[in-house]
C-alpha positions in Angstrom: 124.8 94.4 115.3 122.5 93.0 112.5 122.8 89.3 111.7 122.4 88.1 108.2 120.1 85.2 107.5 121.7 81.8 107.0 118.7 80.2 105.2 120.9 79.3 102.2 122.6 76.7 104.4 119.3 75.3 105.6 118.6 71.5 105.3 117.1 70.5 102.0 113.3 70.9 101.6 113.1 67.2 101.1 114.7 66.4 104.5 112.4 68.9 106.2 109.4 67.5 104.5 110.3 63.9 105.5 110.8 64.9 109.1 107.6 66.9 109.1 105.7 63.9 107.7 107.1 61.6 110.3 106.4 64.1 113.1 102.8 64.4 112.1 102.4 60.6 112.0 103.7 60.3 115.6 102.7 63.6 117.3 99.9 64.7 115.0 97.8 67.4 116.8 101.0 68.8 118.5 102.5 69.9 115.2 101.9 73.3 113.7 103.2 74.7 110.3 101.1 77.9 110.3 103.3 80.8 109.3 102.0 83.2 112.0 102.7 80.6 114.8 106.1 79.9 113.4 106.9 83.6 113.3 105.8 84.0 116.9 108.3 81.3 117.8 111.3 83.2 116.4 112.9 86.3 117.7 110.4 89.1 118.4 111.8 91.0 121.3 114.8 92.9 119.9 116.7 94.1 116.8 117.6 90.7 115.3 115.7 89.5 112.2 112.8 87.1 112.7 113.9 83.7 111.4 111.2 81.1 112.0 111.5 77.3 112.0 109.7 75.2 109.4 107.6 73.4 112.0 106.6 74.0 115.7 106.1 71.0 118.0 104.1 71.7 121.1 105.7 69.0 123.4 103.7 67.9 126.4 105.9 65.1 127.8 109.5 64.1 127.8 108.6 61.3 125.4 107.3 63.9 123.0 110.7 65.8 123.1 112.6 62.5 122.7 110.5 61.5 119.7 110.8 64.8 118.0 114.6 65.0 118.6 115.1 61.4 117.3 113.2 62.2 114.1 115.2 65.4 113.6 118.4 63.5 114.2 117.6 60.8 111.7 117.0 63.5 109.0 119.7 65.9 110.3 117.2 68.7 110.7 117.9 71.5 113.3 116.1 71.6 116.6 115.4 74.9 118.4 114.0 74.8 121.9 111.5 77.5 122.9 110.3 78.5 126.4 108.6 81.9 126.6 110.4 83.8 123.9 111.9 86.5 126.1 115.5 86.0 124.9 117.3 89.2 123.8 120.1 87.8 121.6 118.2 85.7 119.1 118.5 82.4 121.0 115.1 81.3 119.6 115.7 82.1 116.0 116.1 79.3 113.4 118.7 80.7 111.0 118.9 77.3 109.3 115.2 76.4 109.5 114.2 73.2 111.2 111.9 72.2 114.0 111.1 74.4 117.0 110.1 72.5 120.1 107.8 74.6 122.3 108.1 73.4 125.9 105.5 75.8 127.4 103.0 73.0 127.9 105.5 71.0 130.0 104.7 73.1 133.1 104.2 70.8 136.0 105.6 71.5 139.4 106.6 67.9 140.1 107.7 68.1 143.7 108.4 70.7 146.4 110.7 69.3 149.0 110.3 71.9 151.7 112.5 70.2 154.3 115.4 70.1 151.8 114.6 73.5 150.3 114.4 72.3 146.7 111.9 71.6 144.1 111.6 69.6 140.9 109.8 71.2 137.9 109.3 71.0 134.2 110.9 73.6 132.0 107.7 75.4 131.0 107.0 76.6 134.5 107.5 80.4 134.7 109.2 82.0 137.7 106.1 84.0 138.8 103.9 80.8 138.8 106.6 78.9 140.8 106.7 81.6 143.4 102.9 81.8 143.6 102.9 78.0 144.3 105.7 78.3 146.9 104.3 81.2 148.8 102.0 79.2 151.1 104.9 77.1 152.2 107.0 80.1 153.2 109.4 79.5 150.3 110.5 81.4 147.2 112.9 81.1 144.2 114.9 84.3 144.1 116.3 84.6 140.5 114.3 87.5 138.9 115.4 88.6 135.4 112.4 90.9 135.2 110.4 89.2 132.4 108.1 86.3 133.4 110.5 83.9 131.7 110.2 80.1 131.7 112.6 78.4 134.1 113.9 76.2 131.2 114.8 79.3 129.3 116.4 80.8 132.4 118.6 77.7 132.8 119.6 77.8 129.2 120.7 81.4 129.2 122.2 81.3 132.7 119.8 84.1 133.7 120.3 86.3 136.8 118.6 89.7 137.5 117.9 92.0 140.4 118.5 89.5 143.2 121.8 88.1 141.9 123.9 90.2 144.2 122.7 88.2 147.2 121.4 84.9 145.8 123.7 84.3 142.8 122.6 83.4 139.2 121.0 80.3 137.8 124.3 78.4 137.8 124.3 78.8 141.6 120.8 77.6 142.1 120.4 74.6 139.8 121.1 71.3 141.5 120.3 68.9 138.7 118.9 68.7 135.1 117.2 66.2 133.0 118.4 66.7 129.4 117.4 65.1 126.1 120.6 64.7 124.1 121.0 65.3 120.3 120.4 61.5 119.8 117.2 61.6 121.8 118.5 59.9 124.9 117.5 61.2 128.4 120.2 61.9 130.9 120.2 63.2 134.5 123.2 65.4 135.3 123.3 65.1 139.1 121.3 64.2 142.2 119.4 66.4 144.7 122.5 66.5 147.0 123.7 70.0 147.7 127.3 69.1 146.8 129.1 66.3 144.9 132.6 65.6 143.7 131.5 62.7 141.5 132.8 63.2 138.0 132.4 66.1 135.6 129.9 68.8 136.5 127.4 68.1 133.7 124.9 70.4 135.3 127.0 73.5 134.8 127.8 72.4 131.3 124.2 72.6 130.3 123.3 75.7 132.3 124.0 78.6 129.9 124.4 76.3 126.8 121.3 77.9 125.2 120.0 74.6 123.9 123.1 74.0 121.7 124.0 70.7 123.5 120.6 69.3 124.4 117.1 70.2 125.6 116.3 70.6 129.3 113.2 68.7 130.2 113.5 68.7 134.0 115.0 71.0 136.6 115.8 70.7 140.3 116.2 74.1 141.9 117.3 75.4 145.3 114.7 77.3 147.3 114.9 79.8 150.1 112.7 80.8 153.0 110.8 84.0 152.6 112.6 86.6 154.7 111.0 87.7 158.0 111.4 91.3 157.0 111.8 93.0 153.6 112.3 96.7 153.0 112.9 98.5 149.7 114.4 101.9 149.3 114.9 104.6 146.7 118.1 106.8 147.1 118.9 109.7 144.8 122.5 110.8 144.1 124.0 113.9 142.6 125.8 112.0 139.8 126.3 108.6 138.2 129.8 108.5 139.7 128.6 109.1 143.2 125.9 106.4 142.9 128.4 103.8 141.5 130.9 104.6 144.2 128.3 104.1 146.9 127.5 100.7 145.3 131.1 99.7 145.3 131.6 100.7 149.0 128.4 98.9 150.0 129.5 95.7 148.5 133.1 96.0 149.7 131.8 96.6 153.3 129.9 93.3 153.1 126.4 94.7 153.5 124.2 91.8 152.3 121.8 93.8 150.1 119.3 91.6 148.2 119.0 94.1 145.4 120.9 97.3 144.4 119.9 98.7 141.1 121.0 101.8 139.2 118.8 104.1 137.1 120.4 107.1 135.4 118.5 110.3 135.2 117.2 109.5 131.7 115.8 106.2 132.9 114.3 107.8 136.0 112.5 110.3 133.7 111.2 107.5 131.5 110.1 105.4 134.5 108.3 108.4 136.1 106.2 108.9 132.9 105.6 105.2 132.3 105.0 103.9 135.9 103.5 107.1 137.3 106.3 107.6 139.8 107.4 111.0 141.2 111.1 110.4 141.7 113.7 113.2 141.5 115.1 113.0 137.9 118.7 112.3 139.0 120.8 109.1 139.2 119.0 106.9 141.6 119.6 103.5 143.4 116.7 101.1 144.0 117.6 98.8 146.9 116.0 95.9 148.9 117.1 94.5 152.2 116.2 91.0 153.4 116.5 89.4 156.9 115.1 89.9 160.4 113.6 93.2 161.5 116.8 94.0 163.3 119.2 93.1 160.5 117.1 94.9 157.9 117.3 98.1 160.0 121.0 97.6 160.4 121.6 97.1 156.7 119.5 100.2 155.8 121.3 102.4 158.4 124.8 101.3 157.2 123.8 102.0 153.6 122.4 105.4 154.6 125.8 106.3 156.1 127.6 105.2 152.9 125.2 107.1 150.7 125.7 110.3 152.7 129.4 110.1 152.2 128.9 110.4 148.4 126.2 113.1 148.7 123.3 110.7 148.3 120.0 110.6 150.1 117.9 110.8 151.9 116.5 107.4 151.1 112.8 106.8 150.9 111.6 103.4 152.2 108.8 101.1 151.0 107.9 98.4 153.5 104.3 97.5 152.3 104.2 94.7 149.7 102.2 96.8 147.3 104.6 99.7 147.5 107.6 97.4 146.9 105.8 95.7 144.0 105.1 99.0 142.3 108.7 100.0 142.7 110.2 96.8 141.3 107.6 96.7 138.5 108.8 100.1 137.4 112.4 98.8 137.3 111.4 95.7 135.4 109.5 97.8 132.8 112.6 99.8 132.0 112.7 98.4 128.5 109.1 99.5 127.7 109.4 102.8 129.4 112.3 103.7 127.2 110.3 103.3 123.9 108.5 106.7 124.1 111.9 108.5 124.5 112.4 108.3 120.8 109.1 107.6 118.9 109.6 105.5 115.8 112.8 103.9 117.0 113.3 100.4 118.2 115.0 99.4 121.4 118.3 97.4 121.4 118.9 96.1 124.9 122.5 95.2 125.6 124.5 94.5 128.7 128.1 94.1 130.0 129.5 93.2 133.3 132.8 94.3 134.9 134.6 93.7 138.3 132.9 95.8 140.9 136.0 98.0 141.4 135.8 99.1 137.8 132.0 99.8 137.8 132.0 103.6 138.2 134.7 104.0 135.6 132.9 101.8 133.1 129.5 103.4 133.6 131.0 106.9 133.4 132.8 106.3 130.2 129.7 104.6 128.7 127.7 107.6 129.7 130.2 109.9 128.0 130.0 107.9 124.8 126.2 108.1 124.8 126.3 111.9 125.2 129.1 112.5 122.7 127.5 110.3 120.0 124.1 111.9 120.5 122.4 108.7 121.4 119.2 108.0 123.4 120.3 105.1 125.7 119.1 105.1 129.3 121.3 103.1 131.7 120.0 100.6 134.2 121.8 97.9 136.0 122.1 95.2 138.6 125.2 97.1 139.7 125.7 95.2 142.9 127.6 92.6 140.8 129.0 95.0 138.2 126.3 94.3 135.6 124.6 97.1 133.8 122.4 97.6 130.7 121.8 100.2 128.1 118.5 100.5 126.2 119.7 101.9 122.9 117.0 103.5 120.7 117.8 103.0 117.0 116.1 104.0 113.8 116.5 100.9 111.7 115.4 102.8 108.6 118.4 105.1 108.9 121.7 103.3 107.9 123.8 106.0 109.6 121.9 105.6 112.8 122.3 101.8 112.7 126.1 102.2 112.0 126.4 104.6 115.0 124.6 102.1 117.2 126.9 99.4 116.0 130.0 101.5 116.8 128.6 102.3 120.2 128.0 98.7 121.1 131.5 97.7 119.9 133.0 100.4 122.2 130.9 99.3 125.1 132.0 95.6 124.8 135.7 96.6 124.2 135.7 98.8 127.3 134.2 96.0 129.5 136.7 93.4 128.2 139.6 95.8 128.8 138.5 96.1 132.4 138.5 92.4 132.9 134.7 92.0 132.3 132.5 90.2 129.9 130.4 91.1 126.8 127.3 89.9 128.5 126.4 89.5 132.2 123.1 87.8 131.7 121.5 88.2 128.2 123.7 85.4 126.7 125.4 85.1 123.4 122.8 83.7 121.0 123.3 85.2 117.5 123.8 88.8 118.6 127.1 88.5 120.5 128.9 85.7 118.8 131.2 88.2 117.2 132.7 89.1 120.6 133.5 85.6 121.8 137.0 85.4 120.4 138.0 88.7 122.0 136.7 87.6 125.3 137.8 83.9 125.4 140.6 83.6 122.8 140.6 81.1 119.9 142.1 78.3 122.0 139.1 78.4 124.5 136.7 78.7 121.6 138.3 75.6 120.1 137.5 73.7 123.3 133.9 74.9 123.1 133.7 73.7 119.5 135.2 70.4 120.5 132.5 69.9 123.2 129.8 70.9 120.7 131.1 68.5 118.0 131.4 65.6 120.4 128.0 65.9 121.9 126.2 67.1 118.7 128.2 65.8 115.8 125.6 66.7 113.2 125.2 70.2 114.7 121.4 70.0 114.9 120.9 71.5 118.4 120.1 75.2 118.0 122.8 75.8 115.4 124.2 79.2 114.7 124.4 80.2 118.4 127.3 80.8 120.8 130.1 79.3 118.5 130.2 78.8 114.8 130.7 75.2 113.7 
């Protein structure tokens, strides 16, 4: 679970000093070497150690990014892209030192093509700001990982979230990317056309690459019309198994739910206290239905029938925007609401994803592990696509507690893989889950990934120490 520092393999101080000097001579006021700022630009959100870069560059234009990358390439100094710092697996750490390129100032919404239902943005635009800008045109971007992440970071980690069951993940909603390569060249991966069979799919290559192949500097996204009617619901169940089985039947029956989220009784208790809710402290589904007034009512009625078959309900509905916002904010704040459950401990957020038919089995066995091992680990999940999370509370000053947490996480991933699933549905690999890649993909597939990395980034300067070891 814990990742050792690789600073001993860092580029020489002389090369870093030369690169820093050259960066200052060309980008000057955009360069920061202050220790506090550097620390803020490394991992701060989870259990992994904070490993800052030697320099932070606040890029404002594509030319800034290209210039910084070219200087780093010339001196073979690592480059770590940074968006909003919300990554959960150490994607923004600099284990070998180097230069962090902060893209938050590249935050222009370049174009909104409402007739084509797409937009062109810079990577520093956050999802909340984008939707605020789109609202007046009756449009929205649906991918919602909870945190107000930057869209560049969401591309790089192949983010998804609560709406993925209906709208897909980032890989389904990115039409094209502008990418600065490890040599400092700028490429465009595709056009704005909705489909193409022209050559390799470079867009999908960079979506989810976590900055290990290049830096995203421009994004073309699909947009959607704001639904005519939206209704949210909260539905209690007598057990985790009943709730999961209701989810499975809902998906198998083809009900086009926009969101269907699971909170176990521990998470419901935490959310009640943190968000001032008054929910029954029992396994609960949060749902949302999108469509016309008639279709929303039909979806809700069909779900209600399914829920009743498994002893669930009655569902309580929230139609007013402020009611829905409060409900979903409580879901998004699950990480923070879990912290008071074990004062003094730190949260380790982890996720797996399994085929929907194995969801109930996987969640039940995970729940059994948590109880038998005496852990505090509320379960939440985007269960409509088989993805669920546990927020494991760990005392990092207690080696026995850390070892127990490590053992639990290994069992969780092994279970998901045995069921045909994945070690991460949406958090990404970064540093934290590199150790599971061989078990999931096999060495032959990892060799293909390494070959791609070596070909595109022969000096291994782009976010090294993430996804696959070179």
